[in-house]
C-alpha positions in Angstrom: 0.3 0.1 -0.1 2.7 2.2 -0.8 1.4 5.8 -2.4 -0.7 5.2 -5.0 0.3 5.6 -9.0 -3.1 7.1 -9.7 -2.7 10.0 -7.4 0.9 10.6 -9.0 -1.4 11.1 -12.2 -4.5 13.4 -10.0 -1.7 15.1 -8.7 -2.4 18.4 -11.2 -6.2 18.0 -11.0 -6.3 18.2 -7.2 -3.5 20.5 -6.7 -5.7 22.8 -9.1 -8.4 22.3 -6.5 -6.4 22.8 -3.6 -5.1 26.3 -5.1 -8.5 27.4 -6.2 -9.9 27.0 -2.2 -6.9 28.8 -1.3 -7.4 31.6 -3.8 -11.1 31.7 -1.7 -11.2 31.3 1.7 -13.9 31.4 4.0 -14.3 31.3 7.3 -16.1 29.3 10.3 -19.8 28.1 9.1 -19.6 30.8 6.0 -17.8 28.2 4.0 -20.8 28.2 1.4 -18.7 28.5 -1.9 -16.6 25.9 -0.6 -19.0 23.4 0.4 -20.7 23.6 -2.6 -17.7 23.2 -4.9 -16.7 20.2 -2.6 -20.5 18.6 -3.1 -20.1 19.5 -6.8 -16.8 17.9 -6.9 -18.3 14.3 -5.2 -21.6 14.4 -7.2 -19.1 14.5 -10.0 -17.1 11.4 -8.9 -20.2 9.3 -8.9 -20.5 9.2 -4.7 -23.7 7.5 -4.1 -24.9 9.7 -1.7 -24.0 13.9 -1.0 -25.5 15.3 1.5 -25.1 19.3 2.1 -26.0 21.2 5.4 -25.1 18.9 8.3 -23.8 20.7 11.1 -25.2 24.1 9.1 -22.5 24.2 6.5 -21.1 20.6 6.2 -20.9 18.3 3.1 -21.0 14.5 3.7 -20.5 12.0 0.7 -20.8 8.3 0.5 -19.0 5.9 -1.3 -20.0 2.3 -1.3 -17.5 -0.8 -1.9 -17.6 -3.4 -4.8 -19.1 -5.9 -1.7 -20.8 -4.9 2.0 -20.2 -8.5 3.4 -18.7 -6.9 6.3 -21.2 -4.2 7.3 -18.2 -1.8 8.1 -18.5 2.0 7.8 -15.5 4.2 8.1 -15.4 7.9 8.7 -12.9 10.3 6.9 -12.6 13.7 7.9 -11.3 17.4 6.4 -12.2 20.6 7.5 -12.8 23.3 5.2 -12.6 26.9 6.9 -9.7 29.5 7.0 -8.5 32.0 9.2 -9.0 36.0 9.0 -5.2 36.4 8.5 -3.7 38.7 5.4 -1.8 36.6 3.9 2.0 37.1 3.0 3.2 34.4 0.8 3.7 36.3 -2.4 2.2 32.7 -4.4 0.8 33.3 -7.7 -2.5 31.7 -5.9 -2.7 33.7 -2.9 -6.0 34.5 -1.5 -8.3 37.3 -3.4 -10.3 37.7 0.1 -8.9 40.8 2.1 -8.0 39.7 5.3 -8.6 36.1 5.1 -6.3 33.3 4.1 -5.7 29.6 4.6 -3.1 29.3 7.2 -4.2 26.4 8.9 -3.9 24.1 5.2 -7.6 23.4 5.5 -7.7 24.0 1.6 -4.6 20.7 1.6 -7.0 18.7 4.1 -10.0 19.1 1.8 -8.3 19.0 -1.5 -6.7 15.4 -0.3 -9.8 13.9 0.9 -11.2 15.0 -2.9 -8.4 13.2 -4.3 -8.9 9.8 -2.2 -13.0 10.3 -2.8 -11.9 10.5 -6.0 -9.8 7.1 -6.6 -12.5 5.2 -4.2 -15.3 6.3 -6.4 -13.1 4.7 -9.3 -11.8 1.6 -7.8 -14.7 0.9 -5.0 -11.8 -2.0 -3.7 -12.9 -2.4 -0.5 -16.0 -4.2 1.4 -18.0 -1.6 3.4 -19.0 2.0 3.0 -16.7 4.9 3.3 -18.3 8.1 4.5 -16.4 11.4 3.7 -17.0 14.2 6.3 -16.0 17.7 5.3 -16.4 19.9 8.2 -16.7 23.7 8.6 -15.6 26.1 11.6 -13.0 24.0 13.1 -11.3 27.5 13.6 -13.1 28.3 16.5 -16.8 27.8 15.6 -16.7 23.7 16.8 -18.2 22.8 13.5 -17.5 19.2 14.4 -19.6 18.9 17.4 -22.5 20.4 15.1 -21.5 18.0 12.7 -22.2 15.2 15.7 -25.0 17.3 17.5 -27.0 16.7 14.1 -27.0 13.3 13.9 -24.3 12.5 11.3 -22.6 9.1 12.7 -25.9 7.7 13.6 -27.6 8.9 10.2 -24.8 7.8 8.0 -23.9 4.4 10.3 -20.0 5.7 11.1 -18.5 3.0 13.2 -15.1 4.6 13.2 -13.7 8.0 12.2 -10.2 9.0 10.9 -8.7 12.5 10.7 -5.3 14.2 9.6 -3.8 17.3 10.1 -0.6 19.0 7.9 2.5 19.9 10.4 5.7 22.1 9.8 8.5 20.7 10.7 8.2 16.9 9.7 9.4 16.4 6.4 6.9 16.3 3.3 5.9 12.5 3.1 6.2 11.4 6.9 3.5 10.8 10.0 3.4 11.3 13.5 0.9 10.0 15.5 0.1 8.5 19.0 -2.6 6.6 20.9 -4.0 8.4 23.7 -4.1 12.4 24.1 -2.4 14.0 21.3 -4.0 17.5 21.3 -5.2 19.8 24.4 -9.0 20.2 25.7 -8.8 24.9 25.2 -10.9 26.3 27.3 -11.0 30.3 27.8 -11.9 32.8 30.6 -12.9 36.7 30.4 -12.3 38.7 34.1 -13.8 41.8 35.1 -12.0 43.5 37.3 -13.9 46.7 38.9 -11.8 48.8 41.8 -12.3 52.6 42.0 -10.8 55.0 39.4 -9.7 58.3 39.6 -6.6 60.7 39.3 -3.6 59.1 38.9 -1.6 61.9 41.3 -3.7 60.8 44.1 -3.9 56.6 44.1 -4.1 56.4 47.4 -7.8 57.7 46.6 -8.4 54.9 44.7 -8.2 51.0 43.9 -6.1 50.9 41.4 -7.1 47.6 39.0 -4.5 48.0 37.1 -2.3 46.8 40.0 -5.2 44.2 40.9 -4.8 42.6 37.2 -0.8 43.0 37.5 -1.4 40.6 40.6 -3.7 38.3 38.7 -1.8 37.9 36.2 1.3 36.6 38.6 -0.5 35.0 40.5 -2.7 32.7 37.8 1.3 31.7 36.7 1.5 30.0 40.2 -1.6 27.0 38.8 1.4 25.6 36.2 4.0 26.1 38.6 2.8 25.4 41.9 -1.2 23.7 41.7 -0.6 21.1 39.4 1.7 17.7 39.2 4.8 18.5 36.8 4.1 15.7 34.9 1.1 16.8 33.8 0.7 19.2 30.8 -1.3 22.5 32.0 -1.0 26.2 30.1 -2.4 29.3 31.7 -2.0 32.4 29.5 -3.4 35.6 29.8 -3.7 36.9 26.1 -5.6 40.6 26.3 -5.0 43.4 28.8 -8.1 45.9 28.4 -8.8 49.0 30.5 -11.6 51.7 30.4 -9.2 54.4 29.9 -5.9 55.5 27.7 -5.2 58.3 29.4 -1.8 58.6 31.2 -3.3 59.9 34.0 -5.9 58.4 34.9 -6.5 55.3 37.2 -9.3 52.9 35.3 -12.2 51.9 37.0 -12.1 48.7 35.1 -9.8 46.4 33.8 -11.1 43.4 31.2 -8.5 40.2 31.4 -9.0 37.3 28.6 -7.3 34.2 28.3 -7.0 30.6 27.5 -6.5 27.1 28.8 -4.6 24.2 27.9 -4.9 20.8 29.7 -4.3 17.1 28.7 -6.5 15.3 31.3 -10.3 15.8 32.6 -9.2 16.3 36.3 -6.4 18.7 35.9 -9.5 20.5 33.6 -11.4 20.8 36.3 -9.1 21.9 39.1 -7.8 24.7 37.0 -11.4 26.0 36.3 -11.7 26.2 39.8 -8.2 27.6 40.6 -8.5 30.6 38.3 -11.9 31.7 40.4 -10.3 31.2 43.7 -7.0 33.3 42.6 -8.7 36.1 40.4 -11.6 36.5 43.2 -9.4 36.3 46.4 -6.4 38.6 44.7 -8.8 41.4 43.6 -10.7 40.8 47.6 -7.3 41.4 49.2 -6.3 44.4 47.2 -10.0 46.1 47.6 -11.4 45.6 44.5 -14.0 43.0 42.9 -13.6 40.7 40.3 -15.8 38.5 38.1 -14.7 35.3 36.1 -16.5 33.8 33.2 -15.2 30.5 32.3 -16.1 29.0 29.0 -15.5 25.1 28.3 -14.2 24.7 24.4 -12.8 21.9 22.5 -12.1 18.3 24.5 -9.1 16.9 25.0 -8.3 14.7 21.2 -7.8 11.3 22.2 -6.5 8.5 19.9 -8.0 4.9 20.5 -5.5 2.4 21.2 -6.4 -0.1 18.3 -7.6 2.7 15.6 -3.9 4.0 16.2 -2.0 1.0 15.3 -4.6 1.0 12.3 -3.2 4.5 11.6 0.3 3.5 12.0 0.3 0.7 10.0 -1.3 2.2 6.8 1.4 5.3 7.3 4.3 2.7 7.1 2.7 1.2 4.3 2.3 4.7 2.8 5.9 5.9 3.5 7.6 4.3 5.9 8.2 7.1 7.9 6.4 7.1 10.8 6.8 8.6 14.6 4.4 6.5 16.6 5.0 8.3 19.6 5.1 11.8 18.3 4.7 14.3 21.0 1.4 15.7 22.3 0.6 19.0 21.1 -1.1 21.7 23.7 -2.9 23.3 20.5 -6.6 22.0 20.1 -8.8 20.1 17.4 -12.7 19.4 17.3 -12.0 16.0 15.7 -12.0 15.9 19.2 -15.9 15.8 19.0 -15.9 13.3 16.3 -13.5 11.0 18.5 -15.7 11.3 21.7 -18.6 10.0 19.4 -17.0 7.1 17.7 -13.3 5.3 18.6 -10.9 6.5 15.8 -7.3 8.2 15.5 -6.1 11.7 14.2 -2.8 11.6 12.8 -0.4 14.3 11.5 1.6 14.3 7.9 4.8 16.1 6.9 4.7 19.7 5.5 8.1 20.3 5.5 9.9 23.6 5.9 7.2 26.3 6.1 6.1 29.1 8.6 4.8 27.8 11.3 0.6 27.4 11.5 -2.0 30.5 11.4 1.3 32.5 10.0 0.9 34.9 7.1 3.9 32.9 5.4 2.5 29.5 5.8 1.5 27.8 2.8 0.5 24.0 2.4 3.1 21.9 0.1 1.3 20.3 -2.6 4.1 17.6 -2.7 2.2 16.1 0.7 -0.7 15.5 -1.1 0.0 11.9 -2.5 1.0 10.8 1.0 -2.0 12.2 2.5 -4.4 10.8 -0.3 -3.1 7.6 -0.1 -3.4 7.6 3.8 -7.3 8.6 3.9 -7.9 5.6 1.0 -5.2 3.6 2.6 -7.3 3.4 5.7 -10.8 2.3 3.8 -8.8 -0.4 1.9 -7.1 -2.0 4.9 -9.9 -1.6 7.5 -12.4 -2.8 4.5 -10.3 -5.5 2.8 -12.1 -6.5 -0.6 -14.1 -9.7 -0.2 
């Protein structure tokens, strides 16, 4: 099951799809053009069923194998949305939409799954059914959650599900994966600190919310350094500080903080949520202010099932032979986690070579990775549902 010759033949066509998506990026659930093009291509390939509007703007395609004695149904997922970033790549197929670009490679993911779909619709060299999942709103909108909530898994009978993400820094053609937790849960919090504003020359008559906020920010760092077992991963980052004054000589009445929490363990996640409120409210009270905390749960931990990870590794080794099956977990988050919570499966990283990091305005997907990714997608189907 090496890189399939058919994908070498299809590479110019798949690359053209990818670059078209790249030129026309869309955000979150507003992916009508992309989803419409995906559905059009799937119908052109001869898929047995194509359904639009799953999870608001998701697309699902169904391809039946030559036989179906196994009754097995495998789901393959790609994400479609872009990011609100101004592109700085200089490529001739750069984004044509100001302030939007495919800075995470979802254009490549979508194109690779489309390539795999075309190949599988042509060959149908498997015993069972493959469900092709094209998801909107991975970048913060929870499109994976919405597609699951829309009944996708039960409606199409998905029994196990697999996803892929490109990874800059890994050589093209290489894969990285691990069993268990591979990407973090991502929560966020908003803090409003209220004190007593006034003239900067008379701080003794005020309750300085800027000073309170500074103490809160420093104190929150003790969660990772002093409260959580150092063998367990946690990140607490305050990323935004906003006062209700921009003057040089005004002590603000209100300061607002925004931040994120990343954890790999549900028990740590629960503890950190409680500890943030304790630290913020206690610190503010000690300094004469009051504080309100709004903590919001986001994407859960992305957890690869043991058996499904082994299957994914076997196919990746057959495709390229370059597989790190104990790759380090990442503190980034991924809403494929909702699908893995609904069905067993695995999530794998595909090398994207020496390019800018994900979410950087200079990032670009390497089209040379397409045959490897498309081969892995198709290989998962043919390996898990071998032709009878």
